[in-house]
Structures are given as C-alpha cells and as structure tokens.
C-alpha positions in Angstrom: 40.0 -6.6 -2.5 41.2 -8.9 0.3 40.1 -8.5 3.9 42.5 -7.2 6.6 44.4 -9.8 8.5 42.3 -11.4 11.3 38.9 -10.7 9.8 36.5 -13.6 9.7 32.9 -14.1 8.8 30.7 -15.8 11.4 28.6 -18.7 10.0 25.2 -17.3 9.1 26.4 -13.8 9.7 27.9 -11.4 7.1 29.5 -9.2 9.8 33.3 -9.4 9.8 35.0 -10.2 13.1 38.5 -9.6 14.4 40.5 -11.3 17.2 40.6 -9.0 20.2 42.9 -9.3 23.2 40.9 -8.0 26.2 42.5 -7.3 29.6 40.2 -7.2 32.6 40.9 -6.7 36.3 38.6 -6.9 39.4 39.6 -5.6 42.8 38.5 -7.5 45.9 38.9 -7.0 49.7 41.6 -9.6 50.4 44.9 -10.9 49.1 44.6 -13.7 46.6 46.6 -17.0 46.9 48.6 -18.7 44.3 46.1 -21.5 44.2 43.2 -19.2 43.5 44.9 -17.5 40.6 45.9 -20.9 39.2 42.2 -21.9 39.3 41.4 -18.7 37.4 44.1 -19.5 34.8 42.6 -22.9 34.3 39.1 -21.3 33.9 40.3 -18.8 31.2 42.5 -21.2 29.3 39.6 -22.0 26.8 39.8 -18.3 25.7 43.6 -18.5 25.2 43.6 -16.6 28.5 46.2 -15.9 31.1 45.5 -14.9 34.7 47.2 -12.5 37.2 46.8 -11.5 40.8 48.9 -13.7 43.1 49.5 -11.9 46.3 47.4 -8.9 45.5 43.9 -7.6 46.0 43.3 -7.6 42.2 42.7 -10.6 40.0 42.7 -10.3 36.2 42.9 -12.0 32.9 43.9 -11.4 29.4 41.4 -13.1 27.1 41.2 -13.6 23.3 37.7 -13.2 21.7 36.2 -12.8 18.2 34.1 -9.7 17.8 33.0 -7.2 15.2 34.1 -4.2 17.3 35.6 -3.1 20.6 32.3 -2.9 22.6 31.3 -6.4 21.5 34.8 -7.7 22.4 34.6 -6.2 25.9 31.1 -7.5 26.4 32.1 -11.1 25.4 35.3 -11.1 27.4 33.7 -9.6 30.5 31.0 -12.3 30.4 33.6 -15.0 30.1 35.8 -13.4 32.8 32.9 -13.3 35.3 32.1 -17.0 34.5 35.7 -18.0 34.9 36.0 -16.2 38.2 32.9 -18.0 39.5 34.3 -21.4 38.2 37.5 -20.6 40.1 35.4 -19.8 43.2 36.9 -16.3 43.5 35.0 -13.7 45.5 32.7 -11.5 43.4 34.5 -8.1 43.0 33.9 -5.0 41.0 35.7 -4.7 37.6 38.2 -1.8 37.8 40.0 -2.0 34.5 39.1 -3.2 31.0 41.1 -2.6 27.8 40.8 -4.1 24.3 43.2 -4.2 21.4 42.4 -5.7 18.1 44.8 -7.9 16.2 45.2 -5.2 13.6 45.9 -2.5 16.2 48.5 -4.8 17.9 50.4 -5.2 14.7 50.1 -1.6 13.6 
C-alpha cells in the first residue's frame, strides 16, 4: 500500500510527515511600512513563506513546514514566525490568527 501524497519519513524517525501551509498573523499598535514587511518576507523565504501587512496594524506570513500533525505544524511555524519577525526587527505583538492546512486537505 502506498503512502498518501506528501507523506515523508524523517531520518531516524518512523513517523510520517506532511507538508503544511500555516498562516499566522500578529497585531501590533502601529501601521507597518513597506520596508518592514519586505524584511519579514526576506526572513520567511527559507520556509517558502510570504509576508503580508503593508499599511496595516497586522503583520503575517504563510509558511510551509513538515509535520506529523496540525498541532506540530502550528508549533513549528509559530516558532519560525517569531524568529523571522525578530530578524526583521518588527515589534513583538500578540498572535491573533493561526490556521493550518495539510497538503492532502488542500488538494481534497
């Protein structure tokens, strides 16, 4: 029996993983500039990410991560999002939205 599309085995780990697209938004107390969001886009590029938020109080990213399940995908993407925001020198802000869709769900 073959594995569903997108499943992979991690080296040294028999758990199967899927690619997940995770959207995350944080809401700050000031309007973000184009330059700030471009810096965030550069910081999330390693995760096949895109950034949003020019001219708004919210900044966000859509990241692609490998994970065995939704909770793990959200945890991995949130960690990377916080790191990317710090690299972009964005102000720390509470996360107000997170959603995750697996590769299988997206195609179904």
